[in-house]
MIDOLO-581840 format. One record per residue (C-alpha): residue number from 1; residue in three letters; chain; x, y, z. Coordinates in pm, 1 decimal. Each point is the difference from the previous one (the first is absolute). Example, Ala and Ser with C-alpha at 12.3 -4.5 7.8 and 13.67 -1.06 7.14 Angstrom:
 num residuo cadena        u        v        w
   1     ala      A   1230.0   -450.0    780.0
   2     ser      A    137.0    344.0    -66.0
This chain:
 num residuo cadena        u        v        w
   1     met      A   8686.9   5402.5  12448.8
   2     asp      A   -372.0     75.9    -47.0
   3     ser      A    -10.7    257.8    318.8
   4     leu      A    321.5    131.4    -80.1
   5     ile      A    -65.3    123.8   -351.5
   6     ser      A   -397.6     86.9    130.9
   7     phe      A    167.3    224.0    269.1
   8     leu      A    198.4    146.0   -322.9
   9     ala      A   -288.7     67.3   -172.4
  10     arg      A    -96.8    376.4    143.0
  11     pro      A   -138.6    300.5   -147.9
  12     asn      A    315.6    114.8   -258.0
  13     ser      A    158.8    308.9    -42.8
  14     val      A    333.7    108.7    -37.2
  15     ser      A     28.9    124.2    331.6
  16     thr      A   -136.3   -291.4    184.9
  17     arg      A    112.8   -272.0   -199.0
  18     arg      A    370.7      8.2    123.7
  19     ser      A     40.2   -192.5    293.1
  20     ala      A   -144.6   -252.7   -174.4
  21     val      A    188.6     -9.3   -306.5
  22     ser      A    264.8   -229.1     77.2
  23     ala      A   -166.0   -289.3    104.2
  24     cys      A   -245.4    -11.9   -281.6
  25     gly      A    315.3     20.2   -222.6
  26     thr      A    133.9   -286.3    160.9
  27     leu      A   -301.8   -216.3    -52.3
  28     cys      A   -102.8    129.4   -381.2
  29     cys      A    433.7    -98.3    -70.9
  30     leu      A   -121.3   -369.5    115.5
  31     gly      A   -283.2     -4.1   -169.9
  32     phe      A   -264.2     61.3    246.2
  33     leu      A   -245.9    225.7   -191.6
  34     gly      A   -260.2    -40.6    316.9
  35     pro      A   -372.8     41.0      7.0
  36     phe      A   -206.8    230.9   -279.7
  37     thr      A    -53.1    274.0    277.1
  38     asp      A   -117.1    354.1    -70.2
  39     glu      A    358.0    171.4     44.0
  40     val      A    323.5   -215.0    -84.2
  41     phe      A    290.2    146.4    103.9
  42     ala      A    335.3    -36.0   -188.6
  43     ser      A    313.7    132.6     52.0
  44     pro      A    230.5    228.9   -283.5
  45     gly      A    110.9   -272.1   -262.3
  46     ser      A   -222.2   -294.4    107.7
  47     thr      A   -289.2   -133.2   -193.2
  48     val      A   -357.4    -96.9    205.7
  49     gln      A   -303.1   -187.3   -109.1
  50     ile      A   -309.1    209.0     19.0
  51     ala      A   -234.0   -251.5   -176.6
  52     arg      A     10.6   -316.5   -128.2
  53     gly      A    251.1     86.5   -316.5
  54     val      A     20.5    335.7     56.6
  55     trp      A    348.4    126.6    135.3
  56     phe      A    125.0    361.1    133.1
  57     his      A    391.8     85.1    -16.0
  58     glu      A     96.6    306.2    212.0
  59     ala      A    266.3    157.3   -171.9
  60     glu      A    334.5     72.2    200.6
  61     thr      A    -61.7    404.5    -60.2
  62     gly      A    425.9     68.7     46.1
  63     lys      A    -10.0   -157.8   -391.2
  64     gly      A   -280.6    238.2    -95.0
  65     tyr      A   -193.0   -304.9   -131.9
  66     cys      A   -401.5     12.8    -34.8
  67     asn      A   -176.4   -268.6    219.0
  68     asn      A   -179.8   -303.9   -285.8
  69     ala      A   -253.5   -188.6     48.0
  70     val      A    -64.2   -331.3   -148.9
  71     ile      A   -283.9   -190.8   -103.6
  72     glu      A    -71.5   -381.8   -116.5
  73     met      A   -171.5    -77.8   -253.9
  74     gly      A   -130.4   -349.8   -159.0
  75     asp      A    292.6    -40.7   -222.1
  76     tyr      A    257.2    314.5     51.5
  77     leu      A     87.4    290.6    236.3
  78     ile      A   -113.3    352.6     38.4
  79     val      A    242.1    289.9    126.3
  80     val      A    -83.4    312.2    100.7
  81     asp      A    265.0    256.8    -69.9
  82     ala      A    308.6    -51.9   -211.0
  83     asn      A    236.2    198.0    273.2
  84     tyr      A    332.9     98.9    -98.6
  85     pro      A    203.0   -208.9   -196.1
  86     gly      A    191.6   -155.6    318.4
  87     gly      A   -335.8    -46.8    197.2
  88     ala      A   -118.8   -159.6   -335.1
  89     lys      A    241.3   -265.7    -14.1
  90     glu      A    -36.8    -42.7    409.0
  91     met      A   -360.0    -81.7    -21.5
  92     ile      A     67.9   -226.0   -328.7
  93     asp      A    144.6   -231.3    220.7
  94     val      A   -239.9     64.3    250.8
  95     thr      A   -310.8    -95.2   -232.4
  96     lys      A    218.5   -275.8    -38.3
  97     arg      A     11.2   -176.4    373.6
  98     leu      A   -400.2     88.8     11.6
  99     ser      A    -91.5   -152.2   -278.2
 100     pro      A     89.8   -247.9   -313.6
 101     lys      A   -229.0    224.9   -219.0
 102     pro      A    104.4    230.1   -200.7
 103     val      A     16.3    382.7    -20.4
 104     lys      A   -277.8     54.1   -259.2
 105     tyr      A    -78.1    375.7     95.4
 106     val      A    223.6    283.5    150.7
 107     phe      A   -262.3    314.3     50.8
 108     asp      A    102.4    338.3     14.2
 109     thr      A   -154.2    205.8    278.7
 110     his      A    156.6    322.2   -122.3
 111     his      A    257.1    154.0   -202.1
 112     his      A    285.2     39.0    314.4
 113     gly      A    282.1   -131.2    -63.6
 114     asp      A     -2.6   -242.7    304.0
 115     his      A   -289.5   -126.6   -120.9
 116     ser      A     81.1     13.1   -433.1
 117     tyr      A    318.2    -11.3    -71.4
 118     gly      A     26.6   -354.4     72.1
 119     asn      A   -180.0   -113.4   -266.6
 120     ala      A    274.7   -122.3   -228.6
 121     val      A    110.0   -243.6    254.4
 122     trp      A   -352.4   -194.4     26.2
 123     thr      A    -85.7     17.0   -363.3
 124     ala      A    370.5   -155.7   -115.3
 125     gln      A   -115.6   -254.5    259.2
 126     gly      A   -334.3    -12.1   -231.4
 127     ala      A   -254.8    108.2    218.2
 128     thr      A   -219.6    275.5   -149.2
 129     thr      A      3.9    372.6    123.7
 130     leu      A   -337.4    154.2     65.6
 131     ala      A   -146.3    366.2     95.5
 132     tyr      A   -264.1    213.8    -27.8
 133     gln      A     45.7    182.2   -297.3
 134     gly      A     41.6    321.2    181.5
 135     val      A    367.3   -110.8    148.7
 136     val      A     94.1      2.4   -388.2
 137     glu      A    -84.6    306.5    -23.5
 138     glu      A    148.5    137.9    324.8
 139     met      A    344.4   -183.2   -127.9
 140     asn      A     -0.5    144.0   -367.3
 141     arg      A    -46.9    351.5    236.8
 142     tyr      A    231.7    -70.1    252.9
 143     glu      A    300.6   -224.9   -212.6
 144     pro      A    267.5    -64.8    -96.1
 145     glu      A    136.0    302.8    236.6
 146     arg      A   -122.1   -174.1    349.0
 147     trp      A    158.8   -319.4   -185.3
 148     leu      A    335.8    163.4    -96.8
 149     ser      A     34.2    176.0    378.8
 150     ser      A    -66.9   -317.0    150.0
 151     ser      A    216.8   -220.6   -208.2
 152     ala      A    255.4    238.2    119.7
 153     ser      A    -64.7    -47.6    320.0
 154     arg      A    -92.0   -347.0     34.9
 155     pro      A    201.2   -346.3    -48.5
 156     asp      A   -273.6   -176.4    -51.2
 157     val      A   -168.3    210.4   -260.3
 158     gly      A    355.2    105.6   -193.5
 159     ala      A    110.4   -363.1      8.5
 160     leu      A   -306.8    -72.8   -305.9
 161     his      A    140.7    240.4   -219.3
 162     leu      A   -322.8    113.2   -141.7
 163     pro      A    -50.4    366.1   -118.8
 164     asp      A   -406.2    -29.5    105.2
 165     ala      A   -211.8    -64.6    265.8
 166     gln      A   -198.1   -349.3   -137.9
 167     arg      A   -346.0     74.5    -40.0
 168     pro      A   -274.4   -246.9     86.2
 169     gln      A    -64.5   -238.8   -289.9
 170     lys      A   -371.9    -35.4     67.0
 171     thr      A   -269.5    291.4    158.9
 172     phe      A   -314.3      7.8     64.1
 173     thr      A   -217.4    337.0    -71.7
 174     gly      A   -339.0     72.3    244.8
 175     asp      A    -26.6    -79.7    352.2
 176     met      A     15.1   -360.7     12.9
 177     phe      A    198.6   -266.4   -134.2
 178     val      A    -42.3   -416.9    135.6
 179     leu      A    207.3   -313.1    -11.7
 180     lys      A   -215.3   -267.0    104.1
 181     asp      A     73.7   -378.2     -4.9
 182     asp      A   -161.9   -306.6    203.0
 183     ser      A    219.6     98.5    313.0
 184     arg      A    -48.0    391.6     26.4
 185     glu      A   -134.7    319.3    -90.5
 186     val      A    258.7    302.1    -31.7
 187     arg      A   -149.1    292.5   -101.4
 188     phe      A    251.0    275.4   -108.5
 189     tyr      A   -198.3    391.9     95.7
 190     phe      A     77.6    328.1   -123.4
 191     phe      A   -199.7    277.8    237.3
 192     gly      A    118.6    326.3   -171.9
 193     trp      A    308.3    216.4     97.9
 194     gly      A    178.7     16.3    310.6
 195     his      A    354.4    -87.4    103.2
 196     thr      A    -20.3    -15.8   -410.3
 197     arg      A   -127.3     24.2   -265.4
 198     gly      A     26.4   -335.7    -68.6
 199     asp      A    -35.1   -201.8    337.6
 200     gly      A   -108.6   -329.3    -21.8
 201     tyr      A   -219.5   -240.1    265.6
 202     val      A     15.3   -365.7     32.9
 203     trp      A   -289.1   -154.2    185.9
 204     leu      A    -88.1   -343.3     71.8
 205     pro      A   -357.1    -44.1     55.7
 206     lys      A    -63.8   -315.0    179.0
 207     glu      A    308.3     57.6    233.6
 208     arg      A    -54.0    383.0    100.7
 209     val      A    375.3     69.5   -113.1
 210     leu      A     46.3    368.8   -155.0
 211     cys      A    413.8     78.5    -91.9
 212     thr      A    -15.1    364.8    -25.1
 213     gly      A    315.7     68.1   -186.3
 214     asp      A     84.1    358.1    160.2
 215     ala      A   -329.7     93.9     13.6
 216     ala      A     10.4    -73.2    327.3
 217     val      A    359.9      3.1    194.2
 218     asn      A     12.9   -164.2    329.0
 219     gly      A    268.1    277.8    159.4
 220     pro      A    195.7    256.4    -57.3
 221     phe      A      9.1   -111.7   -408.2
 222     asn      A   -194.9    263.0   -182.9
 223     lys      A    146.9    176.4   -280.7
 224     ile      A   -254.2    274.5   -120.0
 225     val      A    130.4    197.9   -313.8
 226     asp      A   -151.9   -242.8   -292.0
 227     gly      A   -338.4    -47.0    189.8
 228     asp      A   -313.8    236.0     27.3
 229     ile      A    -43.6     61.4    349.0
 230     lys      A   -298.5    132.5     62.0
 231     asn      A   -186.2   -268.4   -202.9
 232     trp      A    217.9   -300.4    139.1
 233     pro      A   -218.2    -42.7    309.8
 234     glu      A   -314.6     21.9   -185.5
 235     val      A    153.2   -319.9   -227.8
 236     leu      A     65.3   -158.7    283.5
 237     asn      A   -365.0    -22.0    129.3
 238     arg      A    -58.1   -231.6   -308.7
 239     ala      A    254.2   -222.2    172.7
 240     val      A    -92.2     48.1    363.0
 241     ala      A   -372.2    -88.5   -188.0
 242     leu      A    114.5   -393.2    -45.8
 243     arg      A     38.6    -32.9    378.9
 244     pro      A    345.7   -209.4    -20.4
 245     leu      A     86.0   -244.2    242.7
 246     his      A    390.6     45.2   -105.9
 247     val      A    144.3    317.3   -139.9
 248     leu      A    340.0    -41.1   -179.3
 249     pro      A    175.2    309.6    -41.9
 250     gly      A    239.6     84.3   -243.5
 251     his      A    274.3     59.7    319.2
 252     gly      A      2.1    -34.2    353.7
 253     pro      A   -210.3   -321.7    189.9
 254     ala      A   -335.5   -165.5    -94.1
 255     gly      A   -275.1    150.1    182.6
 256     gly      A   -387.3     39.5    -16.5
 257     leu      A   -257.2    250.4    -89.5
 258     glu      A    220.6    242.0    189.9
 259     val      A    208.2     35.7   -220.6
 260     leu      A   -219.3    130.2   -229.9
 261     thr      A   -172.7    248.8    252.4
 262     gly      A    310.4     64.5    169.5
 263     gln      A    176.4    115.4   -369.4
 264     gln      A   -260.1    206.6    -68.9
 265     asp      A    -35.6    165.9    311.2
 266     phe      A    370.3    120.4    -41.4
 267     leu      A    -71.1    145.2   -383.1
 268     arg      A   -329.2    174.2    168.6
 269     asp      A    154.0    136.0    307.4
 270     leu      A    306.8    120.6   -232.5
 271     tyr      A   -200.0    146.4   -238.1
 272     ser      A   -195.7    172.1    220.7
 273     ala      A    283.1    117.0    218.0
 274     val      A    174.9    175.9   -304.7
 275     gly      A   -327.5    141.5    -97.1
 276     lys      A    -13.9    168.3    311.5
 277     ala      A    324.1    163.4    -29.0
 278     ile      A    -56.8     82.6   -335.5
 279     gln      A   -307.6    211.5     81.0
 280     gln      A    221.9    146.4    277.4
 281     gly      A    249.5    180.8   -254.3
 282     gln      A    288.6   -247.3     83.5
 283     lys      A    243.3   -184.5   -241.1
 284     pro      A    165.2   -365.3     52.3
 285     glu      A    288.5    118.2    191.9
 286     gln      A   -223.2    224.8    199.5
 287     met      A   -220.8   -255.4    121.9
 288     asn      A     16.7   -253.8    288.4
 289     ile      A   -236.4   -283.8    -91.7
 290     gln      A    -99.3   -187.6    282.0
 291     leu      A   -222.1   -318.6    -63.4
 292     pro      A   -190.5   -182.2    258.4
 293     ala      A    177.2   -341.7    199.2
 294     lys      A   -288.8   -224.4   -218.9
 295     asp      A    244.9    104.6   -345.8
 296     ser      A    303.5    -55.1    213.5
 297     asn      A    109.9   -370.0   -145.5
 298     trp      A    -28.1    201.9   -338.9
 299     val      A    193.9    281.9     88.8
 300     pro      A    367.3     47.1   -238.2
 301     thr      A    252.9     96.0    176.6
 302     trp      A     59.0    311.4   -273.8
 303     leu      A   -354.8    121.7      3.9
 304     ile      A     75.9    329.7   -167.1
 305     arg      A     18.6   -219.9   -304.2
 306     asp      A   -362.2   -153.8     26.4
 307     val      A    -55.9    415.2    101.0
 308     val      A    132.2    165.6   -283.5
 309     ala      A   -193.1   -240.2   -260.2
 310     thr      A   -349.1     46.9    165.6
 311     tyr      A     87.5    382.8     17.6
 312     glu      A     92.5     -0.7   -416.2
 313     glu      A   -362.1   -262.0    -49.7
 314     ile      A   -196.2    265.3    202.2
 315     thr      A    116.6    312.5   -112.9
 316     gln      A     45.0    -74.7   -390.7
 317     gly      A   -324.0   -171.1     30.7
 318     lys      A     79.9   -316.8   -202.5
 319     pro      A    117.7   -384.9    122.8
 320     his      A    392.7     33.9    101.7
 321     gly      A     47.0   -271.8   -214.3
 322     ala      A   -105.5    250.5   -321.4
 323     leu      A    241.7    256.9     74.3
 324     pro      A    351.3     -4.1   -101.7
 325     his      A    207.1   -167.3    280.1
 326     val      A    317.5   -158.6     93.5
 327     trp      A     17.8   -406.0    130.7
């Protein structure tokens, strides 16, 4: 069994790990979590152990859910991201299978619904929702409009019968907040405005595990309209400086440092290509943006949406998230 798991522990990305997903998913379902290697494969909908007492749950993308991480402390669990309500309910079941300890904290990495709309589900179970203060500020900026739209389109949101999204109950300001006991130290960072104004990161310094939310995704999952597109890769420099062994993104499979640097390259190359087209007098509908092959993992099917957002940011001289925009 050890030799098979070692074979599966290859460098991880959307494009390279699909051939091993089926076998790894079977092992995870059987409870064989394998050795703690630098790269760990999960299959969508499965949970794998990244380090002792640290698990990564890769979302089934067809449901619109985000990924989750579960961190075991001495007497309780921390869950990274509240998810949508349906995803929250699934993760409650997952945590009960992983540990008898209660979930004490649920950390919202940012305000988007697939990462925060499950807050009410978790607090009803007795957990405390936690975030950087910027998450509340972003929710105050965009809610309840986005919540009401989601309630109309998603049964799991509508079923809560709430007039607005529940804000995180506990917030921190400044650059860092720490939870620590005899078993583990967990640091919650704010590095700056990238994907959103309130992006939070979770860092385990001993295990060198970094949870990024959607500040870094692994695949064509970016939604950049609330972002500061130019500043985003610069913010990620602070995450890169941690030199994580494991990067657990908000969407897509777990990986290593290449998830951060790949996200940076995509954003920088997109910004540069759109900027050059603007200098040539082109409007978005005239642009034929071709990004380098190294960016292919992050390029969405409808790149034009990212092109338009980048064009608007450059030509109006403000972060796109500071401009009037439609979600």
